[in-house]
C-alpha positions in Angstrom: 16.4 -5.4 3.0 13.9 -2.7 3.6 15.2 0.3 5.4 12.1 0.2 7.3 9.9 -1.8 9.7 7.2 -4.1 8.1 5.6 -7.2 9.3 6.0 -10.7 7.0 2.4 -12.5 8.0 3.3 -15.7 6.7 0.4 -17.4 8.4 -1.8 -14.4 7.1 -3.5 -14.2 10.7 -2.7 -10.8 11.4 -4.2 -9.3 8.0 -7.4 -11.5 9.2 -7.1 -9.6 12.2 -6.6 -6.3 11.1 -8.9 -6.6 8.3 -6.8 -6.4 5.4 -8.2 -6.8 1.9 -5.6 -5.7 -0.3 -1.9 -6.1 -1.0 -0.4 -3.9 -0.3 -2.2 -2.1 2.4 -0.8 0.1 5.1 -1.5 0.2 8.9 0.1 2.9 11.1 -0.3 2.4 14.9 0.2 4.6 17.8 2.0 4.1 21.0 -0.8 2.2 22.3 -0.7 -0.2 19.4 -4.0 1.1 18.2 -4.5 1.5 14.6 -4.5 5.5 13.6 -4.5 5.1 10.0 -5.2 2.2 7.1 -5.4 2.2 3.4 -3.1 3.2 0.6 0.5 4.6 1.0 -0.5 7.6 -0.9 -3.0 9.5 -3.3 -1.5 8.1 -6.4 -0.3 5.0 -8.4 2.1 7.4 -10.3 4.9 8.3 -8.1 5.2 11.5 -10.0 1.5 12.6 -9.5 1.8 11.8 -5.5 0.4 15.1 -3.7 -0.7 13.1 -0.4 1.6 11.0 1.7 -1.0 9.4 3.8 1.4 6.8 5.5 4.1 9.4 6.1 1.5 12.0 7.4 0.0 9.4 10.0 3.3 8.4 11.3 4.2 12.0 11.9 0.8 12.4 13.7 1.0 9.4 15.5 4.6 10.4 16.7 3.2 13.8 18.0 0.5 11.9 20.0 -2.3 13.1 17.3 -4.7 11.6 15.2 -3.8 12.0 11.7 -6.1 14.1 9.4 -6.8 11.2 7.1 -7.3 7.9 9.1 -8.6 5.9 6.2 -8.6 5.3 2.5 -8.9 2.6 0.0 -6.0 0.6 -0.6 -4.9 0.0 -4.4 -3.7 -3.3 -5.3 -4.4 -7.2 -5.6 -7.1 -8.5 -3.4 -5.2 -10.7 -0.8 -5.2 -14.4 -1.5 -6.3 -16.3 1.5 -4.4 -19.6 1.9 -6.7 -22.4 1.4 -7.6 -24.3 4.5 -8.5 -27.9 4.5 -11.1 -29.4 6.7 
């Protein structure tokens, strides 16, 4: 019931294709479906301490057809646990 679009990647194929390492990790795409931003949602794990909204800024830039000022940050969170593939 999120009020925004998101991808549920049950097969983990998209995460691998994009090079996701952490969960959560955010990817903002432009109208050509090219990544214009990847990384953390914002600059703080404490909501009261957030000063830079990376994802929000990247979306606004992409909607204007521009490149965001910040294009990549280190995502914070747990490492992605890849499903084990049986041989």
